[in-house]
N, C-alpha and C positions, 0 to 999 in steps of 0.2 A: 505493499499501499504505498502512497505518495506520501509526502509529506503536505501537499496542500487534502487529499483525501483523508487526513488523518484529521487535518484542523476542522476541517468540515465536517466532520462527524463530532469533532468534540464540538464544535460550536451550536449545531444542529440540536445532540442531546440538550446541552444545558438552555436552549431557547427553548425548546418543545417542557421543559416540567420548570421553568422559571418562575422563581415567587419573589414577586419584582415588591411584596412587602405592602401596600397599596395600602390596605387599609391602615396600619398602624402610622407610617409616616403623612400620609393623609391626615389623620388625626390630631397627629403631631404640628402639622401647620396650622389646622383650622386651630387649635386650639390657641397658637399663639394669636392666629389675626384674632380670632373673638377676643382677648384681653388685650388688645391691642392702645386702648386708653386713649387718648391725646398724639399717637405717637407717630408720623407722617407717612406715609405710604412708601416710603424709600426704606425709610426706618423700620417696618414692618419686613418688605422683601428682606432686608441685610439678614434681619436676623431670622426668617424661615432660610436660606440659605447659609444661613451657621448652623440651623439645626442639621440639614441634610449632611451639612459637608460636615459632623461630628457622629451623626448617629444612623447614618444607614450604613445599611451591611455592605459588604467590600469581595469584590471574585476576581482571583487570576486564574488567569489559563495557564494550562500547561503545554500547549502547544502554540499560541498565540504570541506575538513576541510586544506585544502593547499595553497598556494597563488604564482600565476607564469602569469598565463596570461595576456601578453601584445600585442598589435596591431604594426607587422614591419613587413607584408606582408608575414609572413607567412602564409599558406594554411593548411585547416582541413589535410589532407592528407598532411605534408610534414612531415618527421621527422627530417630534418636539412639537411646540407652538400648541394650541391648545383641545388637552387630550385628556379623557376623562382619568380622574383615578392618581395624577400626579400631583405630587407633593409641590413644584413648584409653579403649579397654574392656581392654586388656591385662592387669589386674590381675585383673580378673573373671573372662578367660579363665583365667588361672594356678588363683584358686580352685574351676574348675567342679568338678573330680571331690568333694572334699571338702563344699561348701559348694549349688551348685545342682542336681548330678547326687545327693549324696546326701537333701535333701529334697523329689526326686523320686521317690526311691526311699520313703521312708516315706511318698507321698501316693499310690503307684501304686492301693492295693488300691480307692481313692475315685475316682479316674478315671476306671479301667477299669468301673466296678458305677456310677454315673451320679449317685455322691453330691456331686462337685465335681467343676470343668472350670475347668483353670487352665494357666497355661504354665512349668509346672517353676518361679516365683519365689517364695522366701519374701518379696519384696516388691516395690512395684512401681518398676518402672523409668521407665516413660514419665508421660504424662502430669500434665506437673509445671508451673510455672509460675515463673519470677524473679521478683524483687523489681524491676519495672523501677520502682515508685515512686520508689526509692533509687537506684537507675543515672540516672537522667533527672537527679534531682535532684544526685546527689553529683558522680556519674563515679566512674571507677575511684580516682582519687586524692583523692576524698574521703572514699572507703571506706577509702583504704589511711591514710589521716589519724585516721580512728576508731581503727585496728587498735592503731594504733603508742600512742597515749594508753591505751588500756586496758594494753597490754604495759608500759609503765615502774611499772605498779605491781602486775605479777600474776608469782606466786610461784611459779608450781606448773608444774611441768613440761608434766605435757600438756598443758593448757590453751595453754603458750608456744609445743610444736608445730602447734597448732591456726594460733595466726597466725603462725608463721613462714610455716607453709604456702600459707597463705592471700594473707600479704604477697608473694612469691615469685610463685605466679601469676597476682595481678591484676596485678602486674609484666612480665608474660610477655604476657598478653590485653594491654595497653595495648603492647607492643612488637610487638606482631602487628598492632593497626591502624596504630602510625605504621608500620610496612612496607607497608602500604595505601596509606599518605601517600605515602610514597616511591617507592611500582613508580608510581604517578596522577601525581604532578609530573614521573616520567623518562619515560612518556608524553606527558604535555601539552607536552615540550617537543621532541618528535621529531614532534611534531604538525605539520601542515602547512595542515591542515583546522580551520576560526579554530570554528569548530562545536563538532567531538569535542574540539576541544584546552582549548574553554573550560568542556566534559563534565567531561573528566576534574580541571582546575583544581581544580572544584567539588568533585568528590569530593577527590581532597587535601587540601583545605583542612576538610573532613566529618571524613574519615577522623584528622585531627591532634585536631581539637578533641574528637570523641566517640568511645566512651566512655569516654577518658581525663576529660576535663571533663564538666558539668554542659551540657545540652544549651540550647542559645540560641534557637533557630527551630524550626517543623515538621518543617523539614528533618530538618537532627542530630535532632529526636528519631526521629522515622522509621527514621532509621541507626543510629540505636544500639539501638532494639527489633530491630531484624532481624542487626545482626550481632551482638548477646549471643544473642541466641534462636541462630542457625546457631554459635556460633564455641563457646559451652558446650555444646552439643547435643556438637559433635564432639569437644571437649579432653575434657573428664569423660565422655563414654559415658552419658549420662541426658537420656530423653527430653523434651525441656521443649517440650510442642506444644500451648502455646498463643501469639500474640501481646498478650495478655491485655485487657484493658478499654479496649478501642483511642480510646474518642469521649472518656473521662473524659480518659484521658492523654494525645490529643494535642488538646482543644479552649483550652487556654492557650495554646499555641505558636500554632496556628492563627489563631486572635484577636487575638493582639499582632502577629502580621505583616501580617494583615489592615492592621489600627488604622498600623501603623508604612508600609503600602504596600511589604513584603518577599515578597509571594505573592499571587500570585492565585486565584481556587475555581479556574478553571480547572486554573493548575498544582498547585495541592495535588489537585486529584481527578486526574491524570495520576502524581501519586506514590504514590496507593493505589489505582489500576488496578496498576501495574506490580508491588506487593505480592501484589495477587492473584493475576497473572499468573504470579512466579514457582511460587509453589505450585501452582499448575496446570498449567504446563510443567514443571518438575521430574520430576512425579511424574505426566507422561505422559493427564492425566488425560482427555484427545480421545481416545486410542488406546489405553489399557491403563488394568488392574484394579488399580490399587493406592491403598490405604489412605493417608491423610498424614498424621493424625494433627494437624489443624492446625485453629487454630479459633482468631476473633476475636470478642469479647462486646464486646456492643452494650449501649447504657441502662441500664435500673438506677435506681442511685444511688450519693451518694460518701460517702464516710464520717460526714460531714455529714448524710447520709439525704436532700438535694436531689437533684431529680430529675435524669436524666441522660438530656438529648435534644438533640443541637446540629448544627451545617451537618457535623461532622466524621461521626454517624450516619449523616446523608442521605446523604453522596460513596460512604460504604461502600458504602450496600445500595443506591444509587442505579447504582455502579461492576459490582457484582455480576448486577442487571438486564441491562448495558446488553453486558457482556462472555460472561453467561449463565456462568459460572463457577460450580463448584460441588466444587471440590477443599479449599477454606479454609471450614471448616465456623462458620457462621455463629449466633452464639449469641445471642439479641436477651431481653433481661432487661426484665421491663416489672410495670408496674401500675397499678391503676387513675386514678392520678394522672399519665400519661403520654398526648400529646394524641392526638385520632384519627387524625393525620399520621400518627402514627407507625407503629398497626394500618395503614394504609391503604398504606402501603410497604410491611410486612410484606406484606401479602394479595395487593398486586401483582406479589411475586418467586412465590408460593407458588402462585395463579394462573397462572402464566407457567409452571407447570410446572417450574418448580425447585426441588425437595425440598431446600435444603441448607438451611436453618435449621430451628431448634427455638425453643419460645417459653417463659419459664424466667418460674413467678411468684415476684419478690420478697418478696411476703408470707409464702410459703408456706416458704421457702426462708431467710431472714436469722432469722426466729422459728424455724424447726427449729435451728437454727443457736447462738441464743442460748439456747434449752431446752437445751442439751448445753452449757453453759458456756463458752461464747465470747464475745468482749465483741463489743458492738452494731456500735462502729466498725469492727472487723475483720472481720466478720460482711458487714456492706454491702456489701464489696468483694468477696464471692465468684464467683469467673469457670468458665466450661466447662472443663476440663481438660484433654479430648482429642477426647472423643466431647458426648456432657451430661453426664458425671457433674462434680463441681466441688472444687473447693479455694479458701482463702482465700488473694489476691494478697498479697507479702510478708510474710505471718506464718506460715502452712501448709506442713507437709509432709505430708499426704497420701497413702500408700501405698492403691491400689486399681486396678481395673481390672486385677486378676491372679488373682481367687479370686471363681468364681461357686459357689453352691451351693445345694441342689437339696429343701426342705425337703419336697415332696410323696415323695422317695425314702426319705426317712426315715419317712414317715406308712406308709408300703406294708410299714415293721420294723415298726410298732407294732402293723396290724393282724395281725401273724403272732404274739403272744404270745398269744391267746387272746382269751376272752369276759371284758367288763368290767359291773359290776353299772348302769352309765348312762354316758349319754351323756358327760356331766361330768368322770365317772373318765379314760371314754377319752382325754378331750382333756387332759384332765392329763399321764396318763404320755406323750403325743406330746410335748406340750410339754416334761416332763421330759427325753426321749429327744431333743430338738432340740437343748436346753441342752448336753447331756450330747458330742455331735455336735461343735457350735457349739466348747466350749471345747479339744475335744481337736484341731479344724482349728485353734484360736488356738494352743495348743501348742508344736503343729509348727510353725509358720511363729516364733516366738517364741524357739525353740531353733536358725534360722538367722537369721532376724532382728541374733540379736546378732553374728550376724559380718560383719554389714555393713559396718561401721567401719574392718577391718581389710581387708576384699576388694573394696570400690568407694569410698573416699570420696570427698567434693565438694568443694574448698576454695572454690571460686571464687563456684558457686548458694549455699551456705551465708555466702557471704562480703555476700548482696545480702538475704540473708531475715533476717527481725526474731529477736531470741535468741538467734543464733549467736556474735556481737561478744561484748556481754553473757554469755555462758553458756563462750568461751572451748571449744565446744564444737561440729564436724561439725554437719549436719542427719542420718548417720546413725549418731550414737551422744546426738539427742533436743536439739539446738541449739535448734532452734529454738522458738518463743511457741507454737506449737500439735505435737506430733509423732503427727499420729494413722493409725490403719490403717480402711479402710469393705469389709469382706466383704460381697458382693457376691449377695441371693438371687434366686431364681429362681422364677416360674411363680406367678404372686398367685392368681390367673382359678381355675386349676388345683386349687391348694391347699384355697381355701375351695367351690369347688363341690364334693369330693373328699370336704372336710371335712360340708358340708350332707347333701349324700345318704348318707354314712353314717348319720348322726344322721335322719335322715327313713325309711331301710330299714334299718336294724336296730335302730336304739334309739325309735323313733315307730310306725311301722308295722310294725314285728316281720315285714316278709316271709323277709330270711335272719338267720339269726346271722353274727356278724362273721369266723369263722373258712372260713363258707362264703363269705363275698363275697371272702376274700384268697385263696381254692384260685379262684375263678372266675378273678380279674383275674389266678394266675399261668396262668391257661390263652386269657390275652385272648380272655373274653368266647363261648369256640368253645362253640356249643351254648346261649349262652344270649343268644340276638338278643333277644327280646322282653324281655328284665331292660334289655338297650342300652337299646331303642328309648321305656322304661318313661323311664329316668333323663334320655333326650338328650331327651324331648316333654312328660312331667309333671314334673319336678324341676324349681323354678325354677332359673335360674342369672344369674351377677355378670354385669352388664353390659346388664341386661333391663327395668330401671329396675322391679322387685319390691323393694317396699319391707321385708318381709320380710325377705329375704335380703342388703339393700344396709346392712339394719344387723347380720346376722351378718356378715357383710366386715368393716365396720368395728369390726363390737368384736374381730373375729379376728386385724387388723394389727394395733389397739393393744394386745391380750394380745403379739402373738407381740414387738412393739418392746419393754414390758418384760419380757418372759420371757430376752430373751437376757443373759446376764451377765453382769456389767461388767466388761471384764478389761484391761491393762495390757498394749500390746505391749514388744518389748522396749528402746525407747527413751523408755518411761516417760510414752510418750502411750495416746488413748485408742481401744479398738473401738469404731467408731461404726455403728449399725444403720444399713443400709442395701437396697433391691430399686432394682441395675441393670441392667437386662437385657444391653445389648449385642448380640449378636445369638445365644447362647450359649444361649436358648430352646429352638431345633433341637438344638444339637450335644447337648443333657443330652440331649431328649426321645429322641434317639434311643438311648439307652443306657439308659432309663427303662420297663419296664413297662407293661401298662396299668392306669387310676386309674380311681376311684371314679365319675369326673366321665362315664365312657362314653368317654374314650379312649382309645387301640386303642394296643398298645405299639409303640414306634418314631413319634409323632405328636409333632411339633414340644410342646411344651409353651406357657402363656398367654407374648405378651406384656407386660413391663411391669404397667401397672394395669389393661390392656385384657384381654376377654371373651378366650375361644380363640376358639381360628378357625372350629370346626367349631359354634362356636352362633351362630344369628341374632337379629342384632336388627334393628329400625322404624326405628329413625335414631340419628346420628351423637348426637344431643340426650340419647337415654338412660342412654348411655354416661358423660357428664359428670356427668350429674344419679347413674349409681351411686355418684359418686365425692363426693358431699355429708357423707355422713356418718363420711368415713373423714378423721384427722389425718396430714395427708402432712405436720405440724411435729415426729410422732414419727421420722421421718428425714432422716438429714442429709444426706443420698448426690438425686439426680435420680430422683425415681417418676415412670420416661414415663407417659404415655397416649399411643397411637400411633392416629390415626381413618385410616381408606383409605375415600376418599371417590374417585366418579367422574369423569369429568372433565368442565369444565362448562368451554362451546367460548365461550360471554356471561361478558366479562371484566366487567362488573358486578354481572350475578348469584355469578358467580366468588367476588365481592370480599365481597358482602354476605351469604355463605355465609361462609365464612372469619372474617369481623370478626365476626360472631355465635359460632360456637363459641367464639374465644377469648376473650370477653367471656361468654363462658355458663362458661367453663373456669376463668376468674380469679373470677369468683361465687361458685363451690362450694370454694375454697383448692386447688386442684390444686396438683403442682407442677414437671414440664416434660411440655410438649404436642408434639409432633411431625405432622404430615399427610404423606398419601401419594395423590397423586390419581392412581387409576388407570386406565388404557381397557383393561380383560381383551383383550377384542377383538386390541387394537392391540399389546400384550402377546405375544398367541398367533400374533398373524402375527409381529412380531419375531425371537418363536424360532425361525420357519420361515425368514425371510428378512432372517437379522442384516444383508446389507451396505446395505437399503433401511433401516436405523433404527438405524444406528450412535450418533445424538446423543439419544434418548430414554434420558432419565434417570427413575432409580428411588431414592426411600427404603430401603434398606438396614434398617439400624439406627440408630446414633447418624453416620450417614454414609451418602454417596447414591454409586452408582457407573449407568457406562453398564449397560443391559442385559442387550444383547447381551454384555458383560463377561464377567459372570457365570457360573457352574458351571453345569448344568443342574439342580443340584439347587437350586438359589438362585431359579433363574428359576423353577422351576415353584412353591417354598414362597412367591413374590413374586405370581403369577397366582393363588395356591387362597384369597392372603388375602382374607377376605371384606370386601365391601365394605360397610362404616358406619359 
């Protein structure tokens, strides 16, 4: 049995029988909260963190070289954030009725009528990134030193309260790490097996060194990243959904260790595999359907703009290919400066039918951030925060991936207003209607986001993010350098094709009035099959390389971004324009009536910036070329194009196809690209005989799953995706 198989078995055995001590730990946290008296929320949170770090039961694995697992109520399939039973989220539970439930009540009409899909959150509790650079460079004690310096000259009571809570919480986290060191030392002393004793001794030394102090080696850096990600997520009830730009973070340690003979490539490679297998096994990716909300970001550039591609990049991609992992989502940042070897590794994974990665274009993402007022050095360090939506490492707390809005649903309302003199008049009215709708949603979010600092502060997370120590503010009250929000829109092609159909049928060809068209849609095209056939067959559609429609779509998306009101959130940050689809195009489509593009009621909306599924295209290159006029830099979020291709058995041919598509995507200035390679006959067979196809993996949206683990509706949606 290989080392990795032994590790898989140990992790699975532990988590299958995992006693997360939820009742005891939650009860202790509840007692602290109920006896808070006049203590501030920050003080209460620090006390709860201290209790968990002191009282939680620890576990150290025999075959995992890292340390982190402790019982605080967090379940096996919980990645952090607001999850039931976790002691670190007790404060949010106590505020649920007047905070989360009250917000959901105000949004309910929008949810039920297909205008908005959301998780009943006024803010995003998941998809965040720690300040890993600061943690690795300074350690907890270095951050504590910085806070004490600020504290000396501070007189404002609220800022001092933040400093006190951050100091106490950071000290508690250091204590937790020391407890792991002490436990590992005790295990080593009792151990008669020399190899196992050395394992525990190595962990004991690392846990004593990091995260308390700066990382000194590749191993310590990786221990620090995993420990802080897991510990802070559990202690603070926040979804730290990424390990960060791992190759940039780890390369200096790896290179120094190799130079000084402290590590071999084989040893470093094994550590990378252990990191991937932890996510894979904890979330039972081989046997269950569980979203992990875990990413690793590779490639791209550093803050100076220097291209990142190194041995760590290669090891991560090689490990994914060797172990066939898909639970940790790999975000491959790329530009025309990256070598062919990088593209080849990406293509090798894709053609091995491991749809676990996406490609993001540095030029588009960085430029978009700079265009919206963020410093270029900060913008260069963007990461995929949970799926492929983005956040700036170290400097930004952007709440997103919690609210999705449907422009086409508002369009259907605008159509009901009666007749307009011209298409331009109608178009302006739609944009105005959407701006009012958008403003209303933002105002509702702001009302409840203002409560965040009192209901769920994050003193440890805040201390790692630039701006918080300087301002003396928690991230929940706007302490971060960038405190933004991105509300995501859905149905790009549905919207573009619908508006173009209205323009052609009502205003250019005058085949019917707007009111008549609206009524036909209300009736789901019943009795109007000929009109629907005309719309589908005779009116051009986005993604078919029609120059007129491509220009129309590009102009629409530019107008749409400019028309969104430039609003501030409750933390003083910006609302950023975004078209991040996730897989909600399906759920929102279920609640949306027929649309002017010929789509029937209940059908999914279009995905990302891809064509609608019922539209036939001749080539995936047509879709990419349709994007050439779109200014993706108008949108700060990941504007994803998904291509569905047939499986290609010839590996060489497959790599050439994928490589060609990636290069074409870069040439037109695309934002994010993900590829699914599907054999429809194989999927149909797998649905009938699931036991024979347990390892068949498909890309759902920003994550991948075993096909047989999906529910029937999602299986049918994947099967029904047009190959293009």
